[in-house]
KOLLUM-602375 format. One line per field, with one value per residue (C-alpha): residue number from 1; residue in one letter; x, y, z. Coordinates in steps of 0.1 Angstrom, whole numbers. Example, Ala and Ser with C-alpha at 12.3 -4.5 7.8 and 13.67 -1.06 7.14 Angstrom:
2
seq = c(1,2)
type = c(A,S)
xx = c(123,137)
yy = c(-45,-11)
zz = c(78,71)
! end
This chain:
271
seq = c(1,2,3,4,5,6,7,8,9,10,11,12,13,14,15,16,17,18,19,20,21,22,23,24,25,26,27,28,29,30,31,32,33,34,35,36,37,38,39,40,41,42,43,44,45,46,47,48,49,50,51,52,53,54,55,56,57,58,59,60,61,62,63,64,65,66,67,68,69,70,71,72,73,74,75,76,77,78,79,80,81,82,83,84,85,86,87,88,89,90,91,92,93,94,95,96,97,98,99,100,101,102,103,104,105,106,107,108,109,110,111,112,113,114,115,116,117,118,119,120,121,122,123,124,125,126,127,128,129,130,131,132,133,134,135,136,137,138,139,140,141,142,143,144,145,146,147,148,149,150,151,152,153,154,155,156,157,158,159,160,161,162,163,164,165,166,167,168,169,170,171,172,173,174,175,176,177,178,179,180,181,182,183,184,185,186,187,188,189,190,191,192,193,194,195,196,197,198,199,200,201,202,203,204,205,206,207,208,209,210,211,212,213,214,215,216,217,218,219,220,221,222,223,224,225,226,227,228,229,230,231,232,233,234,235,236,237,238,239,240,241,242,243,244,245,246,247,248,249,250,251,252,253,254,255,256,257,258,259,260,261,262,263,264,265,266,267,268,269,270,271)
type = c(M,V,S,L,L,L,S,S,C,A,D,T,R,F,S,E,G,D,A,R,V,D,S,G,A,D,L,P,V,G,E,A,S,F,L,P,D,G,F,E,L,G,K,A,K,V,F,A,H,T,E,E,E,L,F,A,V,D,P,E,T,F,A,I,T,S,V,A,P,F,S,W,P,A,G,T,D,I,P,K,M,T,D,I,A,L,D,K,Q,G,H,M,I,G,V,S,K,T,T,V,Y,S,V,D,P,L,T,A,K,C,T,R,L,S,V,F,P,S,T,Q,Y,H,F,V,G,L,S,F,V,V,D,T,T,S,V,D,K,R,E,Y,L,M,A,L,D,K,D,G,P,I,Y,E,I,A,P,A,T,G,A,T,I,A,R,G,S,L,G,G,G,L,Q,A,G,G,D,V,V,S,V,K,G,F,A,T,V,A,T,V,T,P,A,G,S,A,T,D,W,L,A,L,V,D,P,G,N,G,K,A,T,L,V,G,D,T,G,Y,A,K,V,W,G,L,G,Y,W,K,G,K,V,Y,G,F,A,T,T,G,E,F,L,L,I,D,V,A,T,G,K,A,T,L,K,A,K,N,P,Q,I,W,W,G,A,G,V,T,T,E,A,P,V,I,D)
xx = c(1501,1518,1551,1568,1609,1606,1613,1618,1592,1569,1544,1513,1490,1486,1481,1464,1426,1415,1379,1369,1339,1311,1317,1278,1281,1263,1295,1294,1307,1319,1335,1329,1329,1356,1358,1330,1317,1340,1371,1403,1432,1455,1447,1452,1488,1502,1479,1491,1470,1471,1449,1417,1423,1433,1457,1463,1500,1511,1547,1553,1550,1550,1517,1498,1460,1433,1409,1387,1386,1378,1341,1335,1306,1285,1295,1331,1360,1379,1385,1424,1435,1466,1475,1460,1468,1455,1454,1461,1425,1429,1406,1416,1416,1424,1429,1425,1437,1404,1390,1393,1375,1371,1379,1365,1396,1375,1356,1374,1342,1349,1328,1333,1343,1354,1367,1399,1392,1420,1433,1468,1478,1498,1496,1517,1524,1500,1503,1488,1516,1519,1523,1553,1546,1512,1508,1486,1507,1476,1478,1472,1471,1504,1504,1534,1532,1552,1574,1584,1558,1540,1506,1483,1446,1415,1395,1361,1364,1396,1409,1449,1473,1510,1533,1566,1587,1612,1639,1672,1655,1640,1610,1586,1595,1562,1551,1555,1549,1551,1548,1547,1580,1597,1599,1584,1602,1594,1609,1624,1643,1671,1679,1696,1690,1675,1665,1645,1661,1650,1647,1637,1610,1603,1565,1564,1578,1583,1622,1639,1672,1686,1693,1705,1699,1672,1686,1650,1631,1592,1588,1553,1542,1557,1546,1563,1560,1583,1614,1610,1603,1583,1585,1561,1572,1554,1566,1555,1586,1578,1610,1626,1643,1672,1661,1698,1712,1681,1694,1664,1664,1640,1618,1595,1580,1542,1522,1507,1513,1517,1505,1508,1506,1498,1498,1482,1504,1504,1519,1544,1579,1596,1589)
yy = c(1567,1587,1587,1584,1599,1610,1630,1625,1639,1623,1597,1618,1587,1588,1628,1639,1644,1613,1604,1569,1554,1547,1513,1506,1506,1479,1458,1428,1394,1362,1357,1384,1380,1406,1400,1411,1387,1386,1398,1383,1380,1381,1416,1428,1432,1454,1481,1515,1541,1574,1582,1589,1569,1535,1527,1498,1493,1475,1462,1453,1486,1507,1526,1536,1539,1554,1528,1553,1571,1552,1550,1549,1534,1559,1563,1556,1574,1601,1582,1577,1545,1535,1503,1474,1437,1410,1372,1344,1348,1383,1393,1430,1443,1478,1494,1529,1539,1525,1503,1474,1472,1448,1467,1461,1462,1473,1501,1509,1506,1500,1479,1480,1446,1456,1482,1476,1473,1499,1531,1521,1507,1528,1501,1513,1480,1453,1421,1385,1361,1323,1313,1292,1283,1266,1227,1239,1268,1291,1326,1353,1391,1406,1442,1462,1487,1517,1515,1479,1453,1427,1416,1394,1409,1390,1411,1401,1412,1436,1414,1414,1388,1399,1379,1395,1424,1436,1437,1454,1488,1489,1510,1500,1523,1520,1485,1449,1424,1387,1366,1326,1313,1347,1360,1385,1419,1452,1488,1497,1525,1516,1540,1571,1564,1591,1567,1532,1500,1469,1439,1402,1396,1362,1355,1335,1362,1392,1393,1415,1409,1440,1436,1470,1508,1520,1554,1568,1579,1572,1543,1537,1512,1479,1456,1427,1412,1387,1391,1428,1448,1480,1511,1538,1571,1598,1625,1605,1585,1548,1529,1495,1479,1455,1425,1416,1448,1469,1495,1517,1531,1558,1547,1576,1604,1617,1641,1612,1611,1573,1557,1521,1493,1456,1424,1391,1365,1343,1370,1354,1350,1347,1356)
zz = c(997,1026,1038,1073,1120,1159,1189,1226,1252,1277,1268,1261,1258,1294,1301,1332,1331,1311,1320,1331,1320,1344,1359,1357,1318,1301,1289,1264,1282,1266,1232,1205,1166,1158,1120,1095,1070,1038,1056,1039,1064,1035,1027,1061,1061,1087,1107,1124,1140,1155,1186,1162,1132,1118,1089,1068,1056,1025,1035,999,987,1019,1008,1040,1034,1061,1068,1087,1122,1149,1157,1195,1214,1235,1271,1264,1281,1262,1229,1225,1211,1229,1210,1189,1187,1161,1170,1145,1131,1124,1153,1163,1199,1210,1243,1257,1293,1307,1282,1260,1227,1197,1164,1132,1108,1077,1093,1126,1145,1180,1205,1242,1257,1292,1315,1335,1372,1379,1365,1378,1344,1318,1289,1258,1242,1230,1212,1211,1220,1225,1259,1261,1296,1287,1278,1249,1238,1238,1225,1251,1250,1265,1275,1285,1311,1305,1337,1328,1340,1318,1321,1304,1297,1295,1267,1278,1315,1315,1342,1342,1354,1362,1339,1349,1338,1312,1338,1339,1346,1314,1304,1276,1246,1230,1215,1212,1182,1182,1152,1151,1138,1142,1177,1203,1202,1217,1217,1253,1267,1287,1320,1306,1270,1246,1221,1220,1216,1200,1226,1223,1248,1267,1262,1294,1318,1298,1305,1278,1260,1245,1206,1197,1195,1169,1168,1172,1202,1210,1185,1195,1170,1158,1129,1113,1076,1058,1080,1084,1116,1109,1135,1136,1156,1171,1146,1116,1109,1091,1099,1090,1118,1115,1134,1141,1151,1162,1140,1121,1087,1078,1050,1048,1067,1071,1093,1114,1151,1155,1186,1178,1152,1150,1127,1129,1149,1117,1096,1069,1083,1048,1011)
! end
């Protein structure tokens, strides 16, 4: 078991000099089977990660266990996992600055699905969300650009569709999480603020409504389980965030530099 707080500095997930994978690489297309045989969603709980390693979080005991370092496919970009997301079936997707991966939640093995057609994106938050604008209420993969725009990503192709913006001059603080029966929430940074705020996000157009100040900066990972929002910060803080006020409470501190987190959209809402 490890424990988990935060500092304010530039988003190093997008430092200069990151290499880009050869656009001619052999990329899988179509649907992928993301989960290994025997995987039990009920044991998945919440996942968090650094740029190089995947962790599983038990939200009942707050125990954090290493799954494994990410195993990268040959020919990939400089391996830095920016964020992860899980759909309602527990399929895990991860993104780097240039590439979309499927991730085995039991081994952290990454399979390249696609390459983004442009290097203009700085995706810092990722979550599957229910598309409230569609007739069938399908899930889509939402990505927050650090400057505020919201996109839909097609994992198999890397294609992106503009969905809207956080609005109000807000920048993405670091992550977004969405759970059926709860809400879609993100950490955002208002202009002039040294700390991240919790905000409700409209899954249709990305518009954010501020809830309150977390009191911490660079909360790059968000998870959810049974009425609790979990925050993961870059200097190792593991936080509980009040969904009504946005205020974060320190639960533990560890040596990890958290880059992101994720949970299935079917996570339980109440005990």
